[in-house]
N, C-alpha and C positions, 0 to 999 in steps of 0.2 A: 437528474439525468448526468450531469458532470461528475457527481460523486461515484455512480457507478462505473462511469469510465476510468476514473483515477484506480478503483478498487480492482478492476479488471486488469489495467495495466500493471498493478503492483503484483498480483498473482502470477501475470504472463511472465514477467521480467523475472520472478523468483522460480517460476517452473522451467524456464529456458535457460537462463544462466546460473541457477543455484545448483546444478549438478557438480561443476567445477568445484565451488567452494565446500560441497559436501563432502567430494573425494579427498580435497586437503586435509579437511578436520578428521576423516578416518585415516589417512597415512599420519598426520601428527600423533593422533590418541594411540594407534597400534603399533607404529614402528619407530616414531620418534623423531623422523626426518621426513622432509617433504620432498616431491619431485613434480616437475610438469613434462608432459609428454609433447615435443614440438617435432612435426615431421619425422615420427619415428625415432626419434631421439629421446632419451631420457636426461632431464637437466635437473641437477639439484638446486633447490631455491630454499632461502631462509624461512622457517616456519614462522618466525615471529612477523616478518613483512606479509607473508601469506594470511596471517590472523589478522592484522591491520586491515588488510584489503578485504577479507571477509567481513569485518565488522563494518566498515565504510559500505559495502553491498548490502548487508542486512539493514543498516539506518536508511538507506536508500528505499528498499522495500517496505520499511516500516513508515517511513516519510510519505511515500504513494498512498498506502493504505489509508494512513491517518488523515491525509489531506481528503481522500474519498468520504472517509466517514464524517468527517467535518462538514462536507458539503452536503452530505445526506441528511444530517442533523438541522443543518441551516435551512435545508430546503423544506423539512417537515415542520420546522418551526417558524417558517416564514411570515410575511407580513399580509399574504395574499387573503386569508380569511379575516384580518383584521381591519382592512380596507374596503368595507361594505358601506356604501351611502346610506344615509338614515331612510330614504323612501324606498330602498330595495329590501329593507330588513322585514321579515315576516315572523311572527311569533307574539308571545305575550309581550306587553309593551311596546308593540311597534304602532306606527300611525296608520298602518294599512286599514282600511275599514273591513270589518267583518260583514 
């Protein structure tokens, strides 16, 4: 359950906050300079700083999704199915009378 929450939060953060970094990427690729728009004013920013911020943002998203996948795999491969008491085992080789 915890894994699903982390994966959902990762995609939610990416969907809500990722548009800004997508726009900066397009500006850098198409025009060679980057701008931020604050209160109807256009402010030129350094594209290298924006690229570093974008990389940190995507690293955060990948970590959230990676932690979610880790918890999902850990939950699937958990010890819940291996901690069966000998008297509760049913099937071939069990002590349960047929």
